[in-house]
N, C-alpha and C positions, 0 to 999 in steps of 0.2 A: 541635461533634462532629468529631474525626476518623475518618477514613476510609482503608485504606488503597491507593494507589493501583493498577490493574489492568496486568499485564503489557503490555496491547495501549494504553493510557494512558500509561504510560512512553515506549511505541515512539512514541506519535504525540507528545508531548511531546520528544522527541529530535528528531525530522523538522523539527517548526517549527525548533527551534533551527540546526538544518543549513541550512533553507529561507534563513534570518537570514544566516547567515556566504557563504552561495552568492551571495544575490543581490549582497552587497558586492563576490564575487568575480568578479562578471558583467561580463565586456570590453563585450559589445554593449548599447548601449543599445537599441537597433528590439527586441530580445529579452528583453527584462528584464522587457516585460510581459505575455510570455508566461509567461516564470517569476511573475511575480504570478497570472494569472489557474487557475495549473496549480496551485499552492501555496493560494489560496485557495478552489477547489474542492475537495481533499482537506480542509482543515480545514472546509469546511461538511461534507462527508458523511460524516467520522471524528466530529464533535461528535454527529451525529445518530446515527449509530450507536452510539456510546458512551452516549449517554443511554438508548438501549433494552437494550444489550446489557451494562450495568454490572452487573445483579445477576449476571447469569451470569460474570462475566469473574473474579470472586474467587474462583474455587473452586482449590482449593490444587493439584489436577493441571490440567495442560495437557491439554484434549482431542488426540484424535489425529486427522490432516486430516479432514474434511469431519464428522466424528463429531456437531459441534452444528446444520450444515447438516440432518443428518437430522429433529433433533428441535425444531428452535426454529420458531415461526409462521411464515408469509407474511410478514407486514408485517418483523419482523427478517430476512428473508432479505434482503427488498428491501433494508432499508439497510444490510446486509454486502456485498450486491452493489453495490451505488454506492457505496459505502466503498473496496470492493477495486479498482473499475473509476476511480473517481478517482485511486488511489495508482499503478495500473498507467499512465496516461497518464503522471501526472509522471515515473513510470520511464523510458519512452516520448522524453520532453522531455530528460532528463537525458542517455540514449545519444546523442541527436543533439548535445547540446551539446558530450559529449568528441569525437565525431566531428568536430565542428565549432570545436571549442576556443574555445566561446563563455565558460568560466571557467578559473582553475586547474585543473591537472588533479585535484588532492591534493583540494579542495575538492568538485570534480561527485562523485568517489569515492566520498566522504563520505558524501554527498546520496545518492548509490544503495545506499549499505550501509544505510542509515537507511528508504529505499524498501523495500527488500528488508526488512528486519527488522519493518517494520508489515505488509507482504504476507504473512511469516509468520504474524504474530499473526492476522490477518482468514482465511487459512487455512480454521481448522476449522469456519468459519463459512458459507462459501462453496460452491458447491457445482464438481464436479469439473471440469466444463467454462472456467469461471473461471479454476482449475488451470493448466487445459490451453493456455487463452488465456497469459495468465503464461510458459509454459514457453517457449510458441512468439515472444512477443514481445520479452521480456525475455533468456531465457536459451538461445534460437537453435536450438530443439529443431524438430527438421522437424515439418512439420504432421499427415504422418501417425502417427508415432509418436505424437506428444500424441492424435489422433484415437482409435488402440488404447486409449490409456492411460485414457480417458474412455469409451469400452465395457466393458473389463473390470474397471472401479471397482468 
């Protein structure tokens, strides 16, 4: 039986392909294990989330940010939260890799875009606090601004 892939599973597949390419472009053998660990963590947590969110992910319309977080059960909230934080951690590693020139700049940038796409797909299923953390850690939003956004959500 053929089923359509969700946009989240497509974003996840794309991220995995970019991680393979990035690992091949990685210039620091000592730091390569960190990339492998972070990518493996994302793989584990997103696979778990996809297994439990899959029935909701095939809706024709993309839910608004945090809309699904308001209606899903606690178990799914935890799975989405863990998947989001693992992708966020990978995003932080790629930021540092860019600053430290641990791989080809174009490969890192493609990896960062893939992480951002996956985070965008997970956003409807996570809290405003998780989204605020992303804005602070990856988008350089001041903490006060992020806190104000969470408070006014």
